[in-house]
Steps between C-alpha positions, in 0.01 A plus 500: 500500500667829393559756774516849348646798689448866410693777677426867538664840541784599506618145450618222272439126523805477728266582789375140479841328511509419874140373496555284192806344662287406802228354279760288321630377836141406584480285188377728223655436159688804369335448160157566647601831665446778245577869553336759277641853485250777422611740226726769642577301812787278391365467145517749210215748469356448150419793277131581529452326834341753733590322826148541639337269751269362231784436257700310761193285576466420130875431471479247784194337349692456175800347678280254691321400181841398362555263793208294375372367832363647825775629729558588863551876464689701763544878500684755712442875510371610157550141386243414766270761353534345155427159654176620659392664175556173315315303769204734443515507120625150405471251786500221241876552460565419865503204733561742789624850567691678778558872551634727773309811383136393508429791733569746217169389347299597807255786451671710769861445393716815490826495305813533714694827505766396248237383250321831536825680415539291186141578407566875521623663175843658541552362849499143367746576220739664743477210743573223249780701340670533838418147612603307189772743399687460826829312526470122506609465862248767604223301331618180670504662843151645445363152433683344795366769732147419383540129577655328197798277579823631347574228238153547354519879533821507297335316212187713505686831527709417194181492291348823631521758223310767310285238327383360833430853616272563202314175565458591868339835420268363234388206712431694818323779318275255318405351839428822688177485696221438430650247254599240763155521661342451159720198427396357836129514422519152348734356764256217576582352157844409633334247731450268201850370573671438837672816615758591763530849642847540651488741792847610607428695817779759453404583141329838530471580127217266407213613719393456859451156649125556490510589131718202419282254686179646359631480144624144558157398624334647193748316276438174686869485592663339798712742705857403589642732766877548501562661838795736514574497127476800269446582136787277384402197706633266230857621558469556876386145584477294181461175693182624667367630169571168331320309776194724467482442126564125506239448772251708300569311177460167680143603593401604147 
């Protein structure tokens, strides 16, 4: 059964490396672990691709159609948003889904402060120019300070560039409220396949605990609480993340 992983911002597929190693140690075949890199985030940004939330959903649908069989789909950060959008729009492509940002689809979700900067014309351009134009070591340190382990941070930082910055601005601006609330109107459709809402208690960018649990209930998803872990739970404690996923998959 293919296990497909989709990362978010400002990342590359390297964010999954520690988790995939743990899954392999638990018996998963490397050939069934597939990482997909959204355009602009570790993959080239094609001409004409607008990097909107709807376009990324359609991109992921197209990639899953190529797999040719239902998959266990796992998403982190914006990758988790794309996963939920696919679970709503094309549950037939999935055996199961897991996301750590289900709370962003709650009717009361408010974008975090950094996202609001990126959504503001002028302010967003200045922020990404400074952020992704900084020296490599500065970018590495910024990721480490936010919770990414250093070996992964070094790989991600090397890929942060002007192209990623353009994708960041387009994506966040396309998802400014009330867009996320509107996307969440059909959240119950995601319940057609088994879902897992990953709730890292120290992740404060993806909604309140109440919003996350309420959205998970609407999506028919089981909640897995990762006490003490933050936004990058998969690099902070990959063994715990791997156990949560393997136990969930065993129940599907």
